[in-house]
C-alpha positions as CSV (number, residue, x, y, z in Angstrom):
1,M,116.4,65.1,172.8
2,L,115.6,61.3,173.9
3,Q,114.9,58.7,171.1
4,M,112.7,56.1,171.1
5,A,114.7,53.5,172.0
6,N,115.2,55.4,175.2
7,Y,111.4,55.4,175.9
8,E,111.2,52.1,175.4
9,F,113.8,51.4,177.7
10,I,112.0,53.4,180.5
11,R,108.8,51.9,179.9
12,K,110.2,48.2,180.0
13,Q,112.0,49.3,183.5
14,H,108.9,51.0,185.0
15,I,106.1,48.4,183.6
16,L,107.9,45.1,183.4
17,L,110.4,45.1,185.8
18,G,108.2,47.3,188.3
19,K,111.1,50.1,189.0
20,P,109.2,53.2,190.7
21,I,110.4,56.3,189.0
22,R,112.5,57.8,191.5
23,Q,114.9,54.6,190.8
24,I,114.6,54.7,187.2
25,S,116.2,58.7,187.4
26,R,118.8,57.7,189.7
27,E,120.2,54.7,187.5
28,T,119.5,56.9,184.0
29,G,120.2,60.5,185.3
30,Y,116.9,61.2,183.3
31,S,114.5,63.9,185.0
32,R,111.2,62.2,186.9
33,Q,109.4,64.4,184.3
34,V,111.2,63.1,180.9
35,I,110.2,59.6,182.4
36,R,106.5,60.6,183.5
37,K,106.6,61.8,179.7
38,A,107.9,59.0,178.2
39,L,105.4,56.4,180.6
40,K,102.4,58.7,179.2
41,S,103.3,58.3,175.4
42,T,104.6,56.0,172.8
43,K,104.7,58.7,170.1
44,I,107.7,59.6,168.3
45,P,109.9,62.1,170.0
46,V,110.0,65.5,167.6
47,Y,111.8,68.3,168.3
48,Q,110.1,71.6,168.4
49,L,111.5,75.0,169.1
50,S,110.1,77.0,172.0
51,K,111.0,80.2,170.0
52,P,112.7,80.9,166.6
53,K,116.3,81.0,166.5
54,P,118.1,84.8,166.5
55,K,119.4,85.3,162.7
56,P,121.6,88.5,163.5
57,V,123.3,88.9,159.8
58,I,119.3,89.0,158.3
59,D,117.5,90.6,161.3
60,S,119.1,93.9,160.8
61,V,118.4,94.7,157.2
62,Q,114.5,92.5,157.2
63,P,112.5,96.0,157.5
64,I,114.7,97.8,154.3
65,I,113.9,94.2,152.5
66,L,110.2,94.1,153.6
67,E,110.2,97.6,152.4
68,W,111.1,97.1,149.1
69,L,109.1,94.6,148.2
70,R,106.3,96.3,149.8
71,Q,107.1,99.0,146.8
72,D,107.5,96.4,144.0
73,E,103.7,95.6,144.4
74,Q,103.1,99.2,142.6
75,A,105.9,98.8,140.2
76,P,105.6,96.9,136.3
77,P,106.3,93.1,136.9
78,K,109.6,93.4,134.8
79,Q,111.0,96.1,137.0
80,R,110.6,94.4,140.4
81,H,113.2,93.3,142.9
82,T,114.7,89.9,142.6
83,A,116.8,88.2,145.5
84,T,119.9,89.1,143.6
85,R,119.2,92.8,143.0
86,I,118.1,93.1,146.9
87,Y,121.5,91.5,147.8
88,Q,123.5,94.0,145.8
89,R,121.7,97.1,146.9
90,L,122.2,95.7,150.5
91,V,125.7,95.5,149.8
92,D,126.0,98.9,148.1
93,E,123.8,101.0,149.9
94,Y,123.8,99.6,153.5
95,G,127.3,97.7,153.7
96,F,125.6,94.5,154.1
97,T,128.7,92.1,155.2
98,G,126.1,88.3,154.9
99,G,126.1,86.3,152.1
100,E,124.0,86.6,149.2
101,S,122.5,82.7,149.9
102,T,121.0,84.5,153.1
103,V,119.0,87.1,151.6
104,R,117.9,84.6,148.7
105,R,116.7,82.2,151.8
106,Y,114.8,84.9,153.5
107,V,113.2,86.6,150.2
108,R,112.2,82.8,149.4
109,Q,110.5,82.3,152.3
110,L,108.8,85.7,152.2
111,R,107.4,85.1,148.5
112,V,105.7,81.4,149.3
113,S,102.6,81.9,148.4
114,P,99.2,80.2,149.8
115,P,98.4,76.9,148.3
116,K,95.6,77.1,145.8
117,A,92.2,75.9,146.0
118,F,89.0,76.1,144.0
119,V,85.2,75.3,144.2
120,P,84.3,72.7,142.2
121,L,81.5,74.3,139.9
122,D,78.2,72.0,139.3
123,F,76.7,73.6,135.8
124,P,72.6,72.9,134.7
125,P,72.1,70.9,132.0
126,G,71.9,73.0,128.5
127,K,73.1,76.1,129.8
128,F,76.7,76.6,129.0
129,A,79.2,76.0,126.8
130,Q,82.9,77.2,126.6
131,F,84.9,78.2,123.3
132,D,88.7,78.9,122.8
133,W,91.5,78.7,120.3
134,G,94.2,76.6,120.0
135,E,97.5,76.7,117.9
136,V,99.4,73.4,116.6
137,T,101.9,72.0,114.1
138,V,100.8,69.9,111.6
139,L,102.8,68.3,108.5
140,L,100.6,69.1,105.4
141,Q,102.0,67.5,102.0
142,G,105.1,67.3,104.2
143,K,105.5,70.7,105.3
144,Q,105.3,71.8,108.7
145,V,102.5,74.0,108.7
146,K,101.1,76.0,111.9
147,V,97.2,75.7,112.0
148,Q,94.3,77.1,114.3
149,V,92.1,74.8,116.7
150,F,88.5,75.6,117.0
151,C,87.5,74.0,120.3
152,M,84.0,74.3,122.3
153,R,82.6,72.1,125.1
154,C,79.5,72.2,126.7
155,T,79.8,72.2,130.4
156,Y,77.5,69.8,131.9
157,S,78.2,66.7,129.5
158,R,81.4,67.5,128.6
159,K,80.8,66.9,124.7
160,I,83.4,68.4,122.9
161,F,83.8,69.9,119.2
162,V,87.3,70.2,117.8
163,K,87.7,71.5,114.1
164,T,90.9,73.1,112.6
165,F,91.4,76.5,110.3
166,F,94.2,78.0,108.4
167,H,93.5,81.6,110.8
168,Q,91.4,82.7,113.1
169,K,90.0,85.5,111.3
170,Q,86.0,86.1,111.9
171,E,85.0,83.7,109.2
172,S,86.3,80.8,111.1
173,L,84.9,81.7,114.3
174,L,81.6,81.7,112.6
175,Q,82.1,78.8,110.5
176,G,83.1,76.7,113.7
177,H,80.1,78.1,115.5
178,V,77.7,76.6,112.6
179,D,80.0,73.4,112.3
180,A,79.6,73.0,116.1
181,F,76.0,73.9,116.6
182,E,75.3,71.1,113.7
183,F,77.6,68.3,115.4
184,F,75.6,69.0,118.7
185,G,72.5,69.0,116.8
186,A,71.3,71.9,119.2
187,V,72.5,75.3,120.5
188,P,73.6,75.8,124.0
189,Q,71.9,78.6,125.8
190,T,75.2,80.5,126.8
191,V,78.8,80.2,125.3
192,T,81.7,81.8,127.5
193,Y,84.5,83.6,125.6
194,D,87.9,85.4,125.9
195,N,87.5,88.8,124.8
196,L,89.0,88.1,121.2
197,T,88.6,90.7,119.0
198,T,86.5,89.0,115.9
199,A,84.0,89.3,118.9
200,V,84.2,92.4,120.9
201,K,85.1,95.8,119.5
202,K,85.6,97.4,122.8
203,V,85.6,96.1,126.8
204,L,83.4,98.2,128.8
205,E,83.2,98.4,132.8
206,G,82.2,94.8,134.1
207,K,80.7,92.7,131.9
208,N,79.7,94.9,129.2
209,R,81.0,95.0,125.7
210,V,80.3,96.6,122.5
211,E,80.4,93.2,120.1
212,Q,81.4,93.2,116.7
213,E,78.0,93.0,114.3
214,R,78.8,90.1,112.3
215,F,79.3,88.3,116.0
216,V,75.8,89.9,117.2
217,Q,74.4,88.5,113.6
218,L,75.5,84.6,114.5
219,R,73.9,85.2,118.2
220,A,70.6,86.6,116.6
221,H,70.4,83.7,114.4
222,Y,71.1,81.1,116.9
223,L,69.6,82.9,119.6
224,F,72.3,82.2,122.4
225,E,74.1,84.5,124.9
226,S,77.4,85.4,125.1
227,H,79.3,85.8,128.3
228,F,82.7,87.2,128.3
229,C,85.7,86.5,130.9
230,D,87.2,89.3,132.8
231,P,90.4,90.9,131.1
232,G,93.2,88.3,131.5
233,K,91.1,85.9,133.3
234,G,91.2,82.7,131.1
235,H,90.8,80.7,133.7
236,Q,87.0,81.6,134.0
237,K,86.5,79.3,131.5
238,G,88.5,76.4,132.7
239,Q,87.0,73.3,130.7
240,V,87.9,74.7,127.5
241,E,91.2,75.5,128.4
242,N,92.0,72.3,129.8
243,L,90.3,71.0,126.7
244,V,92.9,72.9,124.3
245,K,95.7,71.4,126.3
246,F,93.9,67.6,126.3
247,V,94.1,68.5,122.1
248,Q,97.2,69.8,121.7
249,K,98.6,66.4,123.8
250,Q,95.9,63.3,122.8
251,F,95.2,64.4,119.1
252,F,98.2,66.0,118.0
253,T,100.7,64.1,119.6
254,P,102.7,62.8,117.7
255,V,102.3,65.3,115.0
256,P,99.9,64.1,112.4
257,C,100.8,63.9,108.8
258,V,97.7,64.9,106.1
259,S,97.2,65.6,102.9
260,S,94.6,68.1,103.5
261,L,92.9,70.3,105.8
262,E,89.8,68.3,105.0
263,E,91.4,64.8,105.9
264,L,92.5,66.6,109.2
265,N,89.1,67.6,110.3
266,Y,87.7,64.2,109.3
267,F,90.1,62.7,111.5
268,L,89.0,64.9,114.5
269,L,85.7,64.5,114.1
270,E,86.1,60.8,114.7
271,K,88.1,61.7,118.1
272,C,85.2,64.1,118.9
273,I,82.6,61.0,118.7
274,S,84.4,58.8,120.0
275,Y,85.1,60.9,123.0
276,E,81.7,60.3,123.9
277,T,82.8,57.0,125.8
278,T,84.5,59.2,128.8
279,T,83.1,59.3,131.9
280,V,81.9,62.7,133.1
281,P,84.0,63.9,136.4
282,R,82.2,63.2,139.8
283,S,79.5,60.9,137.8
284,S,79.0,57.4,136.6
285,L,77.8,58.9,133.5
286,T,79.6,58.6,130.0
287,V,80.0,62.4,127.9
288,G,77.3,60.7,125.7
289,E,74.9,59.4,128.1
290,A,75.1,63.0,129.7
291,F,74.6,64.8,126.5
292,E,71.5,63.0,125.9
293,Q,70.2,64.5,128.8
294,E,71.7,68.0,128.4
295,Q,70.2,67.9,124.4
296,Q,67.1,68.3,125.8
297,T,67.6,71.6,127.3
298,M,69.4,72.9,124.6
299,L,68.2,75.7,122.0
300,P,67.0,74.5,118.5
301,L,68.9,74.7,115.5
302,P,67.3,77.2,112.7
303,P,65.8,76.0,109.8
304,Q,68.9,77.2,107.6
305,P,72.8,77.6,108.9
306,L,74.2,80.9,108.7
307,D,76.1,82.0,105.7
308,C,79.6,82.7,107.5
309,C,81.1,85.2,105.2
310,R,82.4,88.6,105.3
311,V,80.7,90.9,102.4
312,V,83.4,93.2,100.9
313,S,82.4,95.6,98.2
314,V,85.1,95.5,95.1
315,K,85.8,96.6,91.7
316,S,87.7,94.7,89.1
317,N,90.4,96.0,87.0
318,T,91.2,96.1,82.9
319,L,93.3,92.9,83.8
320,S,89.6,91.3,85.0
321,M,91.0,91.2,88.7
322,I,89.9,91.9,92.2
323,H,92.5,92.8,95.0
324,F,91.4,91.3,98.3
325,E,93.9,91.2,101.5
326,K,97.1,92.2,99.0
327,N,96.3,89.0,96.7
328,A,94.4,89.2,93.0
329,Y,91.8,87.1,92.1
330,S,90.3,86.7,88.3
331,V,87.2,87.2,87.4
332,P,85.4,86.6,83.9
333,V,86.7,89.4,81.3
334,S,83.2,90.5,80.6
335,Y,83.0,91.8,84.3
336,A,86.4,93.9,84.0
337,S,86.4,97.3,85.6
338,T,83.3,96.8,87.3
339,E,81.7,96.9,90.6
340,L,81.1,93.7,92.1
341,T,80.6,92.2,96.0
342,C,82.9,89.8,97.2
343,K,82.1,86.9,100.1
344,V,85.1,86.0,102.2
345,F,84.7,82.5,103.8
346,A,87.3,81.0,105.9
347,E,88.6,79.0,103.3
348,R,86.9,80.5,100.1
349,V,86.3,83.7,97.9
350,E,83.2,84.3,96.0
351,V,82.6,87.2,93.8
352,Y,79.2,88.3,93.0
353,H,77.6,90.6,90.1
354,G,75.0,91.4,92.0
355,N,73.0,88.2,92.9
356,K,74.4,86.3,90.4
357,L,78.0,84.2,91.4
358,I,80.5,84.8,88.7
359,A,83.8,83.5,90.1
360,E,84.8,81.1,93.1
361,H,88.1,80.7,94.3
362,E,90.2,79.1,97.1
363,R,91.4,81.8,99.5
364,C,94.8,82.6,99.4
365,L,96.7,83.2,103.0
366,E,99.8,84.7,101.7
367,S,100.5,88.2,100.1
368,G,101.1,89.1,96.4
369,K,99.9,86.5,94.9
370,E,97.7,86.1,91.5
371,L,95.2,83.5,91.5
372,L,94.0,83.5,87.7
373,Q,91.3,80.8,86.3
374,Y,92.2,80.9,82.4
375,D,88.4,80.2,81.5
376,H,88.2,83.7,82.7
377,Y,90.0,84.9,79.9
378,L,88.8,82.9,77.2
379,D,86.4,84.9,75.6
380,L,89.1,87.7,75.3
């Protein structure tokens, strides 16, 4: 194949020196067809195969490999052929004499997936928000502790709310929503979720779900709609998926050192407020400016926030203690051996006799602990 320098020589001979094509062909040995091609174009020559090169070693076993890969589509993901396993079977079952690298190269070519492409989504103001949990590690009073990160994002303005809890139990889910709506000063019309068990009892056909009663109570209180992703399709709420990664990298790197969860959540609240100066993608507006437009079309807050707790019936024993989640909490001795009601919040436990609050404890997330307040035993 001629190089660009050869093209240059031919063109100078013909255009500058006026030599005819036949003379140039005679002097250089190039065919007249090649010379005409050089005179017509100054593109850099690129070698192109007129037909694929034969691969005698792999060609004989191509149908076998294709059939095995076709069968793999019906097999469990962890029980599908690797290129090495295909090579081993070819050697054992068909006496294949080629090299493993030949098989690996061919299988790699077959498994090349087309590049991913997505349609940019456009959301109307006030209509949608997305929610997801994340997990991070923090230094809490000098100890490494894993905490759960509640993340919600409005899809039009990109306004965010982030708060940490010690767990992902239903009480945390409810409290996170209430705090997010209070922070927004309004309620999105629809919130998109994974099929988390604290909200969904059972996944039915299509988009239908049997939802948890406490979650339905949250929806009834704030009047928003819930939309659940298809199972295993978390990318259907890509904005909040990206928010979780952003928060982990930007808010929790390096690992924050705090004395309490309250201190950490105050730090996150400041981050959420400062995020409002960020520019909305494909827009000239900042998050704060876009949210001013969006807030006008969101649902109004109800007069009172939802009481975010689980109500559990308990009975105190003769030691004047109730048991909940493998821990014991004290109550005044005058209520020993009595039927009581326990309201379980994300971070505290309240004990009631009828409508009267008789005891309050910080919620313990360990097991086998006794949380006693000694003034409960003073009368005894």
